[in-house]
N, C-alpha and C positions, 0 to 999 in steps of 0.2 A: 223204582229208580235204581237199577242195579249199578254196581260199581265196575269192576274189571270185566266181568262177563258181559255187561251191557255194552261197554266200549268195544269189546272184541266182536260182539255180534253186529254192532252198527258199522264196524269196519275201521273205525278211527277214533283215537282218543281226542283228536282235535274236533271232530264232528260232535262228539259227545260233550266236550267242553263248550263249544259254541252253543249247542242246544241248551245246556244247563244255564249258561250265562244269560241267554235270551229269556229263559223261564224266570230266573231270579229278577231280571230287570223288568220284564213285562208284567209278571204277576207273582210277586214274592210270597203273598199269602198262600196262593195255590201251590207254589213250589214247596214251601215249608210244611204245609198240611200233608203233602204226599211224600215228604222226605223220609227215607228209610236208611238209617245208619247201619243196620245189619247187612245191607247189600254190599258193603265193601268200603274200605277206607282209602283205597288208592285214588279214587276220583276227586275227593276234596283236596288231597295233597297235590294232585296234578293240577287242579284248577288254581290253587293258591300259588304253586310254583310258576305256572305259565303266566298268570296275571302279574306276579311279582317280577318275573323276567321282563315282561312288557313295561311295567312301571320303571324298572331300573334302566332299561335302554332309553325309554322316552325321557326320563329325568336327566340322564346323561346328555342327551341331545338338547335339552332345554336350558340347562345350567352350565356355565363355564367352570370347568374343574381343572386344576393344575396337574392332577394325577388321575386320568380318566379310568384306568383299570381299578384302582383302589376305590374310587367313587362308585363305580359300577357294582363292586362287591358290597360296599356299604349300603347302597340303595337296595340291593337284592336282599341282603340279610335283614335289613330293617323291614322291608315289605313282607317277608315271610315270617320273621321272628316275632314281630309285634302281635299278629293274630295267634301265633302259637303260645306266646306268653300270656296273652289275654285269655285264651281258652283254658290254660292251666289255672289261672286265677279264678275264672268263672267256674271251672269244674270244682275247685276247692270250696268255693262259696256254696255251690249247689249240694255237694256231698256233706260238708260239715255244718254249714249254717242252716240249710233247708232240709237236710237229711233225706235227700232224694237219691234213689239208686239209679244213676245213669252211667253209662260207660264213658270213658274219656273220648273214645272214637266218636260217639254220638255228639258230645258237646263240641269237640274239635271240628266236626263236619259243619255244624251250625256257624261257628266262627269263621271257618274257611270260606264257606259259600257266601257269607256276609261280606267278607273282606275282598274276595276276588273281583266282583264287579266294581266295587269302589276304587280298587287300585287302577282300573282301566281309565279312570278320569282324574285320579288324585295327582298325577304328575303335572297337570295343567296349572300354571300359576293362577292364584286367586280362587281356585276351585277346591283346594285341599280341605278347607274347613267344611264346605258343603259335603264333600266326599266322606269326611269323618262322621258328620251327623248322620248321613245316609247309612254308613256302615253300622253305626250303633243302633239305628232304628231297625235295620235288617237283622241284627243280632237279637234284639229284643223280640222282634216278630218271630224269629226262629225258635227262641227259647219258649215262647208262649205256644206256638202251633206244633212244633216238632217235639218239644220236651214236656209239654203239658203244664208248664208253670203258669201261675196266675199272673196278672199284669203287674201287681205290686212286687211279686217275687222276681219277675224279669227286670223290673226297674231297679230293684235292690242289687241283683247280680251285676247288671250293667254299671250301676253307680259305683259299687265297690270296686269293680274291675277298673273303671276309669280313674277312680281315686288312687288305687294302688299304682297304676301306671304313672300318674302325675307325680305322686310322692316319690316313686322310684326314680323317675327322671330327675327331680329336684335333688334327691340324695346323691345320685350319680354325678350330676353336674357340680355339686358342692365339693365332692371329692376330687374331681378333675381340675378344678380351678384353684 
């Protein structure tokens, strides 16, 4: 699963993106078993950015916003920033708590490919919760199959990451109000 070179050979980043999203959606276990982080870091970033852009535009069209450009920016930064922050937390847990030597690029690729297809449906009202559960299941599956973690280790990483995100959000909201 090459990154930049594979996209260049296939002729299009969009074609590579569509193929990867189809693989993650149709057979996530097979996708993450074959995942090769060393192949390049640009495709996970591109997949996350493109899905984040789709999510931002679709959310803007779904919800009424008094300042649409500001809302578009917030939706996009949220869509791309949360997986990036989650990957940083997960990477920290893996490196310090589990003492596993994985590169950040490898861990970020798992989180990006788990978030990208979930963002394609997350803008739909009442589907957000389902999309979040699916994203975290994909993340755990990726951590097990692509990173070699045991099931309990993946659950620990995902649980700590979700906990940090929730407590961070609560802390941020208490300061803003």
